[in-house]
ROFI-33861 format. One record per residue: y, z, x of N, C-alpha, C in turn. Coordinates in steps of 0.2 Angstrom, whole numbers, plus 5000, padded with zeros to 4 digits. Example, Ala and Ser with C-alpha at 12.3 -4.5 7.8 and 13.67 -1.06 7.14 Angstrom:
2
497250395066497850395062498450395066 498950355064499550365068500050395064 
This chain:
623
426144894808426744894813426644924819 426744894824426644914831427144964834 426945024836427345074839427545054846 428245074847428545064854428345124858 428145104864427945154869428345154875 428445214879428945214885428545184891 429045134894428745104900428945144906 428545184909428645224914428845194921 428645134922428845094928429545074927 429745054921430445024921430945084922 430745144919431145204919431245224927 430745224930430745244938431145194941 431145134940431545084943432245094942 432445104936433145114934433445174938 433045234939433245284942433445274950 432945234953433045214960433645174961 433745124956434345074957435045124956 435045164951435645214951435745254957 435245284960435345324966435545274972 435345214972435545174978436245154977 436445144971437245124970437645184971 437445244969437845304971437945314978 437445304982437445314989437845264993 437845204990438245144993439045164992 439245184986439945194984440245254988 439845304990440045364993440145345001 439745305003439745295010440245235013 440545205008440945145010441745175010 442045205015442745225016443145175019 443745165017444245115020444345125028 444245065031444345065038445045075040 445145115045445845125048446045065052 446645035050446844975054447245005060 447444965065447844985070448544995068 448844965062449444975060449545045057 449045065053449045125050449145185055 448745175060448745225065449345235069 449645175070450345175073450845205069 450845195062451345225058451345295058 450745325057450645395057450845435064 450745395069450945425076451745425076 452045375073452745365074453045425070 452845435063453045495059453045555063 452445575066452345635069452845645075 452945585079453445595084454145605082 454345575076455045575073455245645071 454745685068454845755066454945795072 454545785077454545825083455245815086 455545755086456145745089456745775085 456745775078457245805074457245885075 456645915076456545985077456845995084 456745955089457045975095457745965095 458045915092458745905091459145965088 458845985082459146045079459146105083 458646115087458646175091459146165097 459146105100459646095105460346105102 460546075096461146085093461346155092 460946195089461046265088461246305094 460846285100460946315106461646295109 461846235108462446205110463046235106 462946245099463446275095463546345096 463046385097463146455099463446465106 463346415110463646425117464346405116 464546355112465246335111465646395108 465246425103465646475099465746535104 465246555108465346605113465846595118 465946525120466446505125467146515122 467146495115467846505111468046575111 467546615109467646685108467846715115 467546695120467746725127468446705129 468546635127469246615129469746655125 469646665119470146705114470146775116 469646805116469646885116469446915123 469146875128468946895134468446945134 468447005136467947055136467747075129 468247065125468047095118467747035114 467546985117467146935114466446955111 466147005115465547035113465547065106 466047105105466147135098466247085093 466647035095466746985090466146945088 465646935092465046905091464546945088 464547015088464047055086464347095079 464947085078465247115072465247075066 465247095060465347055054465947075050 466247035046466747045041466447085035 466947125033466747175027467147235027 467047275022467347345022466947395020 467147455021466747515019467247575017 466947615012467447665009467147735010 467647785011467447855011467947885006 467647935003468047964997467748034996 468248074993468048144991468348154984 468448214981468648224974469448204974 469748194979470548194979470748124981 470448084985470648024988470147984990 470247914990469747864992470047814996 469747805002470047765007469547705008 469747645009469347585010469647555017 469147555022469347535029469047465030 469447415032469147345034468847345041 468347305041468047295048468547265052 468947215049469447175053470047225054 470147245060470647295062470547365061 469947385058469747455058470247495054 470647465050471247495047471147505039 471547555037471447575029471847515025 471447485021471747435017471847455010 471547515008471647535001471647615002 472147644999472147724998472347734991 471847764988471847774981471947854980 472447874977472547944975472247964969 471748004968471348014962471748064958 471548074952471848124947472648114946 472848054948473548034946473547964944 474047944940474147874937474847854938 474947794938475647764938476047774932 476647764931477047774925476747724919 476347674921476047624916475347634916 475047694918474347714917473847674921 474147654927473647614931473447664937 472847654940472647694946473247694951 473347744954473847754959473647744966 473847684969473747664976474347674980 474247704986474847704991474747644996 474147624996473947565001473547514997 473747454996473347404993473647334993 473247284993473547214993474047204999 473747225005474147215011474847235011 474947295008475647325008475747365015 475147375018475247415024474847385030 475047405036474747375042474747425048 474147435051474047475056473847435062 474147435068473947395073474047425080 473647415085473747435092473847375096 474347355099474447305103474347325111 473947285114473847305122473747235126 473847245132473647185137472947205140 472647155143472047165146472147135153 471647155157471647145165471547065166 471347025161471246955162471846925159 472446955158473046925156473046905149 472746945144472746925137473146985134 473446965128473847015124473447015117 473147065115472747075110473047125104 472847115098473047155093472447175089 472347245088471747265085471647245078 472247225074472147205067471847135067 471747095073471447035073470747035075 470447095077469847105080469347135075 468647115076468147145071467847215074 467847265070467547325072466847335069 466447375072465747385070465747455067 465647465060465647525057464947565057 465047635058464447675057464647735053 464347745047464547805043463947855043 464147915045463647975045463948025041 463548085040463848135036463648205040 464148245041464048305045464148365040 463648395036463848445031464148405025 464748435024465148405018465748355021 465648345028466148295031465848225032 466248175029466048105031466348085037 465948055041466248025048466147955048 466647915049466647845049466847825056 466447795060466647775067466647695067 467247675068467447605069467547585076 467047545079467047535086467247455088 467747445092467847385094467547375101 467047335102466547345107466747285113 466647315119466647265125465847265127 465547315126464747325127464547385123 463947395122463647445118463947515120 464147525127464347585129465047585131 465447525130466147525131466447495125 467047535123467247515116467947555115 468347535110468947565107468647595100 468747655099468547685093469047715089 469047695082469447735077468947775073 469047845073468547885070468947925064 468647915058468947945052468448005050 468748065049468348115046468648145040 468248145034468548165028468148225025 468448275024468148335021468248335013 467848375010467848375002468448425001 468848404996469448444993470048444998 470148395002470648395006470948325006 471648315006471948255006472048225013 471948275018472048255025471348225028 471448175032470848135035470948135042 470548165046470548165053470548095056 470948075061470948005063471048015071 470447995074470447995082470547925084 470947905089470947845093470747855100 470247835102469947845109469647785112 469647775118469247725121468747755126 468247715128467747735132467547675137 467647685143467447635148467847575148 468547575146468947525145469547525151 469447575156469947575161470047515165 469447475166469447415169469647355165 469747365158469847315154470547315151 470847375150471547375147471947375153 472547335153473047335158473547395158 473447435162473847495162474547485164 474747425167475447415169475847385163 475447365157475847345151475847395146 476347395142476447445137475947435131 475647495129475247495123475647515117 475647485112476047495106475647505100 475847565097475547575090476047555085 475847515080476347495075476047505068 476447545064476247565057476747555052 476647505048477147495043476847495036 477347515031477147515024477647505019 477547465014478047445009477847495003 478247535001478047584996478047554989 477447564986477447534979477847574974 478047544969478347584963477847614959 477947684958477547724954477847754948 478447754947478847794942479247744937 479347774932479747734926480447714929 480847754931481447744934481447724941 481547654942481547634949482047654953 482647664950483247684953483147754956 482947804951482847874953482247874959 481747834958481147844963481447824970 481847764970482147744976482547794979 482947834975483447874977483147934981 482447954978482148014981481647994986 481547924988481147904993481447905000 481147935005481547945011480947945017 481247925023480847925029480947995032 480448035032480548105036480148105042 480348145047479948145053480148215057 479648235061479848295065479848285072 480448295075480548285082480848345085 480648365091480948415095480948485090 480348485086480248545082480848555076 481148495075481648495069481448435065 481448455058481348395053481948365051 481948295052482548255050482348195046 482748155044482648095039483148045041 482947985039483347925040483747905034 484347885035484747865029484447795027 484747775021484447715019484647655023 484247605024484347545029484547575036 484147615039484347645045483747635050 483847645056483347645061483547695067 483147725070483247775076482747775081 482847795087482347805092482347875094 481747905093481647975094481147995099 481148055102480648075106480248145103 479648155106479348215105479248225097 478948165094478848165087478148195085 478048245081477448275079477148235073 477548215068477348175063477848135060 477648075056478148035052477848035045 478348035040478148045033478447985029 478147945026478447895022478347925015 478947955013478947995006479247945001 478847944995479047894990479047944983 479647984983479748024977479248074977 478648064973478148114972477548104976 477448054980476848044984477048024991 476648034996476848025003476248005007 476447955012475947935017476147965024 475748005027475948045033475448025039 475748025045475348015051475548075055 475148115057475248165062474848155068 475148185074474748175080474848245084 474348265087474348325092474648305098 474648245100475048215106475648185104 476248215105476848185102476948115104 477348075100477548015101478248015105 478347975110478947975113479247905113 479847895113480247835113480047795107 479947825101479747795095480247765091 480247705089480747675084480547685077 480947715073480847725066481347685062 481047655057481447605053481347615045 481847615041481847625034482247565031 482047525027482347475023482347475016 482847475013482847485005482647415002 482247424997481947364994482247354986 482247414983482247424976482847384972 483447404974484047374971484047394963 484247354959484247364952483747324948 483347294951482847244947482247294944 482147284938481647324934480947314936 480847244937480147224939479947224946 480347254950480247264957479547294959 479147274963478547304965478647364970 479147354974479147404980479847444979 479847494983480447534983480747534990 480447554995480647545002480147525007 480347495013479947485018480047525024 479447555026479447605032479147575038 479347595044479047575050479047615056 478547615059478447665066478147615071 478547615077478247585083478347625089 477847645092477847695097477347675103 477547685109477047675114476547725115 475947705117475447755118475247765125 475147825127475047835135474247835136 474047815142473347815144473247885148 472647915147472447965151471847945155 471947945162471447925167471147855164 471647805162471447745161471247735154 471147785150470847785143471347805138 471247785132471647815126471347875123 471647925121471347985118471948015114 471947995107472448025103472048055097 472248125096471948155090472448165084 472348125079472848115074472548135067 472948125062472748145055473148105050 472848075045473148045040473248095034 473748075030473848115023474048065018 473648055013473848015007473748055001 474348074998474348124993474948144990 474948184985475648204982476048244986 476748244985477248274989477348344985 476848384985476848444982477048504986 477548534985477848594989477348644991 476948664985476448724986475948694991 475648634990475148604994475348605001 475948575002476148555009476348625013 476548675009476748735012476048775015 475448755012474848785014474648755021 474948705023474748675030475148705035 474948765037475448815041475548785048 476148795050476348765057476548695057 476548655051476748585052477448575049 477748615045478348605043478348545038 477848525035477748465031478048485024 478148555022478448575016479148545015 479448535021480148515021480348445018 479748405017479848335014479948345007 479748405004479848414997480548404994 481048404999481748394997481948444992 482048504994482248564989482948574990 483348534995484048544996484148575003 484748575005484848605012485248675011 485248715016485648775016485448825011 485948845007485748895002485448874996 485448804995485148774989484348774990 484148754996483448754998483248824998 483648875001483448945001483248974994 483748954989483648984982482948954979 482848884981482248854978481648884981 481648894987481048924991480848994989 481449034989481349104988481349134981 481749094977481849124970481449074965 481649014964481448974959480648954959 480448934965479748914966479248984964 479449034967479049094965479049114958 479649104954479649114947479249064943 479349004946478948944943478148954943 477948974949477248984951476949034946 477349084945477149144941477049124934 477549084931477549064924476949014923 476848964928476348914926475648944927 475649004929474949044930474649064923 475149074918474849084911475149044906 475548994907475848954902475748884904 475448844899475248774901475748724899 476248744895476748694892477348704897 477448644900477948644906478648644903 478748624896479448624893479548704892 479048744890479248814889479348844895 479048824901479148854907479848844909 480148784908480848774909481348814905 481148824899481548864894481548944897 480948964899480849034901481249044908 481148994912481548994919482348994917 482548964912483248964911483449024908 483049064904483249124902483249174908 482749174912482749214918483449204922 483549144923484149124927484849154924 484849144917485449164913485449244913 484949274913484949354913485149374920 484949344925485149364932485849354933 486149294930486849284931487349314926 487049344921487449374916487949434919 487749474924488349514927488849474930 488749414933489249374935489749354930 489449334924489749304918490249364915 489949424915490249484913490949494917 490849494924491349504928491949454927 491749394926492249334925492649354918 492249374913492549384907493049454907 492849504911493249564912493849544915 493849504921494449484924494949444919 494649404915494949364910495349404905 495049464903495349504898495849544902 495749564908496349604912496949554912 496849494914497349444915497749434908 497349434903497649424896498149484895 497949544897498349604895499049604899 498949584906499649584910499949514909 499749464906500049404905500749404903 500949454898501649454895502149474901 501849524905502249544911502449494916 501949454917502049394922502449344919 502449334912502949284909503649314910 503749374909504449414910504649404917 504249404922504449394929504649324930 504349274927504549204927505249194924 505349224919506049224916506549254920 506349314923506849354927507049314933 506649284936506749244943506649174942 507049134938506949064937507249024943 507048954944507248914949506848914955 506848864959506448854965506748904970 507348924970507548964975507249034975 507049054969506749114968505949114968 505649064970504949054970504549104974 504849124980504549174984504549244981 505149254978505249324975504749324969 504749274965504349274959503649284960 503349244966502649254967502549324970 502949354973502849424976502849474970 503249464965503249514960502649504955 502449444955501749434951501149464954 501149454961500549484965500649554964 501249584964501249664963501049684957 501149654951500849664945500149664945 499849614947499149604948498849654952 499149674957498849724962498849794958 499349814954499349874951498849874945 498749814942498249814937497549814939 497449804946496749794949496449734948 496849674947496549614946496849564951 496449504952496749454956496549384954 496849334956496649264953495949244956 495749274962495149254965494549294961 494749344957494149384953493849334948 494249284946494049234941493649184944 493849164950493549104954492849124957 492849184959492249204963491549194958 491549224952490949214948490749144947 491249104946491149024945490848994951 491149014957490848994964490149014965 490049074963489349104964488849064960 489049034954488549004950488448934952 488848904957488748834959488148824963 487948874968487248864972486648854967 486648894961486148894957486148824953 486748804952486748734948486448684953 486648674959486448624964485748634966 485448694966484748714968484348684963 484448694956484048674951484148594950 484648574952484748494952484248464956 484048494962483548474966482848494964 482748554961482148584959481748534954 482048524948481748494943481548414944 481948374947481748304948481248294954 481148344958480748334964480048374963 480048414958479448454957478848414954 478348394957477848354955477448384949 477448444948477148484942477448454936 478048434935478348414929478148334928 477948304933477748234932477248214927 477448174922477048154916476848214912 477248264912477148324907477548314901 477348314895477748304889477948364886 478548354883478848414879479248384873 479048394867479448364861479348294861 479948254861479948184862479948154869 480048194874480048174881479248174883 479048114885478348104888478248114895 478848124898478848144906479448184908 479348244909479948284911480248274917 479848234922480148214928480548154928 480648114922480948054921481348064914 481748014913482248014907481848004901 482048034895481748024889482047974885 481747934881482047874877481847884870 482447884866482347884859482547814856 482947774860483147714857483247664863 482947604863483047554868483647504866 484047504871484647454869484447384871 484747334868484647264869485047244875 485447284878485847264883485947324888 486247314894486347364898487047394899 487247454898487847484898488047504905 488547484909488747504915488747574916 488447604921488347674923487947714918 487747684912487347724907486647704907 486547634907485847614907485647574900 485047554899484847514894484447554888 484547624888484147664884484647724882 484447754877484747814874484247874875 484547924879484147984880484448044876 484048084872484248134868484448194871 484048214876484148284880484848284883 485148224886485748224889486348234883 486148204878486648204872486748284870 486148314869486148384867486548424872 486348414879486648454884487448444884 487648384883488348364882488748404877 488448404871488648434865488748514867 488248544870488248614872488848624877 488948584881489448584886490148584883 490248544878490848534874491048604871 490548634867490648694864490748754869 490348754874490448804879491148804882 491448744884492048734887492648754881 492448734875492948744870493048824869 492448854869492448934869492748964875 492648934880492948964887493648944888 493948904884494648874885495148934885 495048984880495549044880495449084887 494849094889494649134895495049094901 494949034902495248994907496049004907 496248994901497049004900497249074902 496849124901497049194903497049194910 496549164914496549174921497049134925 497449094921497949054925498649094924 498949094930499649124930500049074925 500649104922501049064919501349004923 501448954920501648894923502348904926 502448894933503048894936503448834937 504048834938504448774939504248734945 504148664944503948624949503148624950 502848664946502048664947501748624941 501148594941500848554936500648604931 500648584924500348624919499648624919 499248674921498548664922498148674915 498548704910498248704903498148634900 498548594901498548524899497948494902 497848504908497248474912496648494909 496648564908495948594905495848564898 496348544894496148514888495848454888 496048414893495748344895495048354897 494948404901494248414904493748434899 493948464893493548484888493148424885 493548364885493248304882492948264888 493248264894493048224899492348244902 492248314903491648334906490948314902 490948324895490348304891490248234892 490748194892490648124893490348104899 490548134905490348124911489648144912 489448204909488748234908488348184905 488548154899488148104896487948044900 488448014903488347954907487847974913 488048024917487748044923486948064922 486848094917486148124916485648074912 485948024909485547984905484947954909 485047944915484447914919484147964924 484248034922483948084927483348114923 483048164926482448194923482648234917 482248224912482348254905482248324906 481848354911481748424912482448454914 482848414918483448444921483948444915 483948394911484448394905484248454900 483548464899483348514895483548584898 483548594904483848654907484548664906 484948614907485648624906485848634898 485448604894485548614887485448684885 484848714887484648784885485148834889 485348814895485748854899486448864895 486748814893487348814890487348854883 486748844879486648874873486648954874 486248974880486249044881486849074884 487249034888487949054890488349064884 488349024879488749034873488649094870 487949104869487749164866487949234870 487849234876488049284880488749294880 489149244880489949254880490149284873 489849264868489949284862489849364861 489249384864489149454864489649494868 489749464874490249504879490949514876 491149454873491849454870491849494864 491349504860491449534853491149604853 490649624858490349684858490349724864 490549694869490549734876491249744878 491649694878492349704881492849734876 493149784877493649814873494349814876 494749764873495449754877495849814876 495849854871496249914871496049964877 495449974878495250014884495449984890 495449924891495649884897496349894898 496749884893497549894893497649964895 497350014892497450084894497250104901 496750074904496550074911497050044915 497349994913497849964918498450004918 498650034912499250074912499150134917 498550164917498350214921498350194928 498150134930498150114937498850104939 499350084935500050074937500350144939 500150194936500450264938500150284945 499650264947499350284953499650244959 499750284965500050244971499550194973 499850134975499350084978499350094985 498850104988498750104995498650034998 499150015002499049945005498649945011 498249895012497849875018498349845023 498149845029498549825035498649745033 498149715031498249645029498749635024 498749675019499249665013499949685016 499949735021500649745023500949685027 500449655031500749595035500849545031 500549535025500649475021501349495017 501449555015502049565011502649565016 502549585022503049575027503249495029 502749455029502849385030503149355024 503049375018503349345012504049375012 504149435014504849455014505349425019 505049405025505349375030505549305027 505049265024505149205022505649205016 505649255012506149255007506849265010 506949305015507549315018507849245021 507349215024507549145027507749095022 507449095016507649055011508349075008 508449135008509149155005509649135010 509549145017510049125022510149055022 509649015021509748935020510148915014 510048955009510448935003511148955004 511349015007511949035009512348985013 511948955018512248915023512448845019 512048825014512148765010512848775006 512948835004513548844999514148845004 514148865010514748865014514848785016 
């Protein structure tokens, strides 16, 4: 069999043919036709045209926008084009403020460490319930409002002080600035309004007006009570005054205005007093339970230029209406917005009850116990007055038979003057008078009205619980009614019920004392004893209706106070006063000559003259 051998010539030929074919395939590229070249050039030209058009449109739009801003804001178009919308916050451990770039104003004021009655964060400013604006004219005949313009914010820190500068710019070195300065541990926030380089921009011949308004949010359970204690306070001519409900007033030399909402206040103070300021308060609340607001407050005041520029050093306060806190701001008189009452009532609260309260809360954490201890202190202080009242009652009881004998001895209207003269003589010899019973009662009235202001307005009692009451600054509720009773409400409060029961037993026990203090009923005069019997039942009912919607702390005070009064009266009546000794003392006094004062001599002479004239008139009628 013949073996196959490799043909080298054929192998070399095949390699050469393969190399030639590879060379030919790689060197044959498609030839560019004139059409292909033209299409590529057209695409390149179109892309360039679109880019040029976009660039031109952007320039045109920017120019149009700048022209529009220039037409709208004039010199302030610079700030409008360089500023952006947004907001920035500054806060410390007590309060948090959010300031909007638009208007440079506070759009949120959160008071920390406090909650609303329904456990929500407590805001004084939120959801556009407040507005701060400066309205001014420009030299190019425009009227502008800062609330419509964009400010540029800059936040810095100087030690523990945060400084937020909000600038409304005409140029980098010409602007209107709102400057906020917040320190740690302070509800007050420094607020400066100043301008730089705007003397040629602001029209000084037109009035510049600051306008600050606020709709007070509801924060407390009882809308009616919160609205009742919400007032517009202001300090003008070094005197603190307030607006009545739905009132307005024009005032001068104003140092501060305070929008007080029961327990919290929004205050604006100024080192440069406001003049010709219009103050306005409008009532919102009414009787609607779900009302969001209590009152609307407003301030509109012109601002003065100094050398063509604005320069006002002011201060914001967003925080609690705490008497102790506001009193610490010396020289401001802000403590007067705590509403402790006028005259002697406010004097008692400031000099007696607050010092006692501050002392007790220093070592007692339960505010219900503090109220009880304060009540005990007040009752102990007033016990000498109660003793004097009972002593006068006992004396009147001893001489009452003699006064009744005089009534029988001198009957009829014709003897009225003689009868009165004899009764007064008996009282004078016994060393007693009708006024001796009235004076102790009158002395207790200032205490009653002072505490009537103290408990409902003291923020320390707010949301403090005691027994079944979860808030001593508001009414307690043990039962919710399915309907509303006129003058009573839609709930049942237990503390007013207990206070009313205590008042009933106090008046029942006091009935005999009151009867002793009254002179025997004379002819033609109303029988006061019958009226007193009606009052025993009428007063507790009135108390029940009146206090059902008031602070439970106040009802607790009256309940404990009446219980203590009953106990003190029982001790005085049964263990202190001895009627036998009093009778012996009166008999001894009768034997002593009574020295008449000049006033008594004139009074007796006048009564004798009147008696003689009455007798002469009766004789003339008989003829």
